[in-house]
C-alpha positions in Angstrom: 34.3 32.2 21.7 36.0 34.5 19.0 39.6 33.2 18.1 40.7 36.4 15.7 42.1 34.7 12.9 40.5 35.8 9.7 42.8 36.5 6.6 42.3 36.6 3.0 43.7 33.1 2.4 42.8 31.2 5.8 39.7 31.3 7.7 41.1 29.2 10.6 42.9 29.5 13.8 46.2 27.7 14.7 45.8 25.0 17.3 47.7 26.4 19.7 45.3 29.3 19.9 42.3 27.3 20.2 43.8 25.1 22.6 44.7 28.2 25.1 41.6 30.0 24.4 39.5 26.9 25.5 41.8 26.1 28.4 41.3 29.9 29.6 37.5 29.7 29.3 37.3 26.6 31.4 39.5 27.8 33.8 37.6 31.1 34.3 34.2 29.7 34.3 34.0 26.4 36.0 34.4 25.2 39.6 37.7 23.6 40.2 38.5 24.4 36.6 42.3 24.7 37.3 42.4 21.1 37.9 40.5 20.4 34.4 43.1 22.9 32.7 46.1 21.4 34.2 45.2 18.1 32.8 44.4 19.8 29.3 47.8 21.7 29.0 49.9 18.7 30.4 47.8 15.8 28.6 47.8 13.7 31.9 44.9 13.3 34.1 45.1 14.6 37.2 44.4 12.2 40.5 41.6 14.3 42.0 41.2 11.5 44.9 44.8 12.0 45.9 44.3 15.7 46.6 41.4 15.2 49.2 41.6 17.5 52.7 42.2 15.4 55.7 40.6 16.4 59.0 42.8 15.9 62.1 41.1 16.0 65.6 42.6 18.8 67.6 44.6 18.0 70.8 45.0 20.0 74.2 42.4 21.4 76.5 40.5 24.5 76.7 42.6 25.7 79.6 45.7 25.3 77.7 44.4 27.1 74.6 42.8 30.0 77.0 46.3 30.6 78.4 47.7 30.8 75.0 44.9 33.1 73.5 45.5 35.5 76.8 49.1 35.7 76.6 49.1 37.1 72.9 46.8 40.1 74.1 
């Protein structure tokens, strides 16, 4: 990663530049990187357990679903 800050008097990048470049890199290149970046930017750990999807058992009968789908055609 290049941060692009080189002048005659300084050879370092500001913290905000480095922070944002690292966050952007993680978000682009890692699976579920958006959760990690959210934690980095806010400074708070994201609770990954709370956002698990839940499955629900479908209700109704096949006949009822057939009438609904046939009425749409």
